[in-house]
Each structure stands twice: as structure tokens, then as C-alpha cells.
C-alpha positions in Angstrom: 0.4 0.2 0.1 1.3 3.6 -0.7 -0.6 6.7 -0.9 -1.3 8.7 -4.0 0.5 11.8 -4.8 -2.8 13.6 -6.5 -5.4 12.5 -4.0 -3.7 11.0 -0.9 -5.8 8.0 -0.7 -4.7 4.2 -0.1 -3.1 2.0 -3.9 -2.4 -1.1 -3.5 1.3 -1.3 -5.2 -0.4 -3.2 -7.9 -2.5 -0.8 -9.0 -1.1 1.1 -12.1 -4.1 3.5 -11.7 -5.5 5.2 -8.6 -8.7 4.0 -8.0 -10.5 7.1 -6.5 -8.8 10.0 -8.8 -8.3 8.4 -11.8 -4.3 9.4 -11.4 -1.9 7.1 -13.7 0.5 6.4 -11.5 4.2 6.7 -12.2 6.2 3.7 -10.5 9.2 5.8 -10.0 7.3 8.1 -7.6 6.2 4.8 -5.0 8.4 4.6 -1.6 10.8 2.4 -1.3 10.4 -0.4 0.6 11.8 0.1 4.2 13.9 -2.5 5.9 11.9 -3.2 9.1 13.3 -4.6 12.2 11.9 -4.9 15.6 13.2 -6.0 18.6 12.6 -6.3 22.5 14.5 -5.5 25.9 12.7 -5.9 28.6 14.8 -3.0 31.2 13.2 -4.7 34.6 14.8 -8.1 33.7 16.7 -8.2 37.9 14.1 -6.0 39.2 16.8 -3.0 39.1 16.8 0.4 40.8 16.0 3.1 38.2 19.2 4.3 37.6 20.5 0.4 36.0 16.8 0.4 33.6 17.3 4.1 32.1 20.6 2.8 31.2 19.8 -0.5 30.1 17.9 2.0 27.8 20.4 4.2 26.7 22.3 1.1 26.4 19.7 -0.3 23.9 19.0 2.5 21.5 22.9 3.6 20.8 22.7 -0.6 19.8 19.7 -0.1 18.2 20.9 3.0 15.8 24.2 1.4 15.3 22.4 -2.6 14.2 19.6 -0.6 11.9 16.6 -1.5 13.7 13.4 0.1 13.4 11.2 -0.1 16.2 11.7 -0.5 20.0 9.5 -2.2 22.7 10.5 -1.2 26.3 9.5 -3.4 28.9 9.0 -1.4 31.8 6.6 -2.3 33.8 4.2 -0.4 35.6 5.1 -0.1 38.8 3.0 -1.7 41.8 1.8 1.4 43.3 -1.2 1.4 40.9 0.0 4.5 39.5 3.1 4.3 37.7 6.4 2.6 39.0 9.4 4.9 38.8 11.1 3.7 35.6 8.0 3.7 33.9 7.9 7.6 34.4 12.0 8.2 33.8 12.1 6.2 31.1 9.7 8.0 28.9 10.6 11.1 30.4 13.9 10.5 28.4 12.2 8.9 25.8 10.5 12.1 25.3 13.6 14.0 25.8 15.2 12.5 23.4 12.3 13.1 20.8 12.4 17.0 21.1 16.1 16.5 20.1 15.6 14.4 17.1 17.6 11.3 18.3 14.6 9.3 18.0 11.3 9.2 16.5 8.1 8.9 17.4 7.3 7.7 21.5 4.1 5.8 21.7 2.7 4.6 25.3 1.9 1.0 25.7 -1.7 2.4 26.5 -1.8 4.2 23.0 -0.4 1.1 21.1 -3.8 0.8 19.3 -5.1 0.2 15.8 -7.4 3.2 16.2 -4.4 6.1 17.3 -3.2 7.6 14.0 0.0 8.1 14.8 -0.1 4.0 15.4 -2.2 3.7 11.2 0.7 5.8 10.1 2.9 3.2 11.7 1.1 0.0 10.5 0.8 1.6 6.7 5.1 1.8 7.0 6.0 -2.0 8.7 2.7 -4.0 8.2 4.6 -6.4 10.0 3.8 -5.0 13.6 0.0 -5.6 12.9 0.9 -9.0 14.4 2.3 -7.7 17.4 0.9 -9.2 20.6 1.2 -5.8 21.9 -0.8 -3.6 19.7 -4.2 -2.5 20.9 -3.0 -4.7 24.8 -3.8 -1.6 26.3 -0.3 -2.4 28.6 0.4 0.4 30.4 4.2 -1.5 30.9 5.6 -0.6 27.7 6.4 1.9 25.4 7.0 1.7 21.6 10.2 3.5 20.2 10.3 4.1 16.1 14.0 5.2 15.4 
């Protein structure tokens, strides 16, 4: 699937004419297929303190950039207090900061990682492989999904 550059509707890659506006599709204008690699990193393994979990997160991000990972899922847990744990809140603060600096792309909270979300719809168009992700639409507050 790709978007018609005239009307913006989604068109199947096999089509040569947009069924919505009749635009003749120039194959040279089609987006190149994107490589996709998804990795899950468990930051709460071994029940670390927040500082250790943040160090793991930083190392995982560096490694992901080096190895061409497209999407990272961080498991940080929700915390036992019932209102979100320290690791979760610190990870998300750091990820939002990295996003504001342009170091990473999207940051999607697990509870917002659902097919109805506009950001996730765009992500699924770019990487349809994510449609089979078990965390998609699960409402998991203990994860955060990052697009690099």
C-alpha cells in the first residue's frame, strides 16, 4: 500500500491507476520498500533500580541505531503502587526528551499503542509487520514503543 500523491488515498502497490482519482501512477514515485527490524528490550529484568534500567535503555538505543533496528519495544513495567513506577516514568521522560532533540522518532505509550491511534495507523502503513505484534491494542501500560 502507498498513498496517491494526487488525492492522498491508499492504493494497493499492484495498481497502476488510482481507483479514487484516476491518476496514472508513475512507478518511479513509489516509496522504496523499507527495511524493518523490531526488538524488545526488558528493562525490568532482575528488578533493577531506575538508574540501572535507564543505563540499559541508553545502551539499547545506541545498539539499535548501530544495527539498523527500526522499532524498539521497552518493557519497563507499570510498578506495584498502582499509579506507575519510577522506572516507567523516568524512561518515558528520557524518551520524550530524546524525541524533542530528534535523536529518536515516535514515542508511543503502551496504553496508546492501538490500531485506532493516528500515529499507530501511520506506523502500520509503514511497517505492516507490526500488525502481528502481541502488544498492539493490548493496553499494556508497562511498555513503550519507540520508532527510530
